[in-house]
C-alpha positions as CSV (number, residue, x, y, z in Angstrom):
1,M,-31.7,-21.7,0.4
2,F,-32.4,-25.5,1.5
3,D,-32.4,-26.8,-1.8
4,I,-35.4,-28.6,-2.0
5,G,-37.2,-29.7,-5.4
6,W,-40.9,-29.8,-6.6
7,S,-41.1,-34.0,-5.6
8,E,-40.0,-33.0,-2.5
9,L,-42.6,-30.1,-2.1
10,V,-45.6,-32.7,-3.2
11,V,-44.3,-35.0,-0.6
12,I,-44.4,-32.5,1.8
13,G,-48.0,-31.9,0.8
14,V,-48.9,-34.9,0.5
15,V,-47.6,-35.9,4.7
16,A,-48.9,-32.4,5.9
17,L,-52.5,-32.7,4.5
18,I,-52.9,-36.8,5.7
19,A,-51.5,-35.2,9.3
20,I,-53.0,-31.8,9.3
21,G,-56.5,-32.5,7.6
22,P,-58.1,-30.6,5.2
23,K,-60.1,-28.6,7.5
24,E,-57.2,-26.5,8.8
25,L,-54.3,-27.1,5.9
26,P,-55.2,-23.6,4.5
27,G,-54.5,-21.7,8.0
28,V,-51.4,-23.9,8.4
29,L,-50.3,-23.2,5.3
30,R,-50.7,-18.9,5.1
31,T,-49.3,-19.6,9.0
32,V,-45.5,-20.9,7.4
33,G,-46.0,-18.5,4.9
34,Q,-46.1,-15.6,7.4
35,W,-43.1,-16.8,9.4
36,M,-41.5,-17.4,6.0
37,G,-41.8,-13.6,5.0
38,K,-40.5,-12.7,8.4
39,A,-37.2,-15.0,7.6
40,R,-36.6,-13.4,4.6
41,R,-37.4,-10.1,6.1
42,M,-35.0,-10.5,8.4
43,A,-32.1,-11.8,6.3
44,S,-32.0,-9.3,3.7
45,E,-32.3,-6.3,6.4
46,F,-29.3,-8.6,8.2
47,Q,-27.7,-8.4,4.5
48,G,-28.4,-4.6,3.8
49,Q,-26.2,-4.0,7.1
50,F,-23.7,-5.4,6.1
51,N,-23.2,-4.6,3.0
52,E,-23.1,-0.9,4.3
53,A,-20.8,-2.4,6.3
54,M,-19.5,-2.7,4.2
55,R,-19.2,0.4,2.3
56,E,-18.4,2.1,5.3
57,A,-15.2,0.5,5.2
58,E,-14.2,0.7,1.8
59,M,-14.5,4.6,1.8
60,A,-12.9,5.2,4.9
61,D,-10.2,3.2,3.2
62,I,-10.4,5.5,0.2
63,K,-10.2,8.6,2.8
64,K,-7.2,7.6,4.5
65,T,-5.7,6.8,1.2
66,F,-6.4,10.3,-0.1
67,D,-5.9,11.7,2.7
68,D,-2.2,10.5,2.6
69,A,-2.0,11.7,-1.0
70,S,-2.7,15.5,-0.4
71,A,-0.1,15.1,2.8
72,A,2.0,13.8,-0.1
73,A,1.3,16.2,-2.6
74,K,1.9,19.4,-0.1
75,D,5.1,18.2,0.6
76,L,6.0,18.4,-2.5
77,S,4.7,21.9,-2.9
78,P,7.5,23.8,-4.6
79,T,7.9,26.0,-1.8
80,N,9.1,23.0,0.9
81,L,10.7,21.3,-2.2
82,L,12.9,24.5,-3.2
83,T,13.6,25.0,1.0
84,S,14.4,21.8,1.2
85,L,16.9,22.0,-1.4
86,N,18.7,24.3,0.3
87,K,18.7,23.3,3.2
88,D,20.7,20.2,2.3
89,V,23.2,22.4,0.0
90,E,24.0,24.4,3.0
91,D,24.6,21.3,4.6
92,A,26.6,19.7,2.6
93,M,28.4,23.3,2.6
94,K,29.6,23.3,6.5
95,I,33.1,22.0,6.8
96,D,33.3,20.3,10.2
97,P,36.3,20.9,12.4
98,P,38.5,18.0,12.2
99,V,38.3,15.8,15.7
100,T,42.1,15.4,16.8
101,P,44.7,17.6,16.2
102,T,46.5,17.1,12.7
103,T,49.9,18.6,14.6
104,P,51.5,15.9,17.1
105,E,52.9,17.4,20.5
106,P,56.9,17.5,20.2
107,P,58.3,15.6,22.9
108,T,59.4,17.0,26.3
109,A,62.0,15.2,28.5
110,A,59.5,14.6,30.7
111,T,57.8,12.0,28.2
112,F,61.1,10.4,27.6
113,A,61.9,9.6,31.2
114,E,58.1,8.1,31.3
115,A,58.8,6.1,28.1
116,E,62.3,4.9,29.7
117,A,60.6,3.6,32.5
118,H,57.8,1.9,31.3
119,A,60.3,-0.1,28.7
120,P,61.7,-3.7,29.3
121,A,65.1,-3.8,30.4
122,I,67.0,-5.3,27.5
123,E,70.5,-7.3,28.3
124,P,73.2,-7.1,26.2
125,P,73.7,-10.2,24.2
126,T,76.3,-12.3,25.3
127,P,79.6,-12.9,23.3
128,A,79.8,-16.7,21.8
129,V,82.8,-18.2,23.2
130,P,83.8,-21.3,20.7
131,D,83.8,-24.7,22.5
132,A,87.0,-26.7,22.4
133,K,85.5,-30.4,22.2
134,A,83.8,-29.1,18.9
135,S,87.0,-29.1,17.0
């Protein structure tokens, strides 16, 4: 965890022996050991809860995948498949009526008069007269 080697532990022990003294050193080491034990238990409890939450999330994903697959299997049952095919065939056999009539209406005198009223007036072309100066 802290990546402390044996040489570092020896240095820490010598400093603790000098600072605390040989009389109280065993009690201090026991207290430090108890704190370390509590810290390790808390860390392992947290790790266990985290792993349990991960397993629950994985199980929820697996359950969702299974439910999706079972729903797809229900849709592909022989009766549903046959019903779907029959509906598709019936839809294909239906003939829709045409949107516009196929035969045009016969023209009437009113439609001719209306067309002439809206048509632009066409002037007859004037005959070309040869120019006397050009010859």
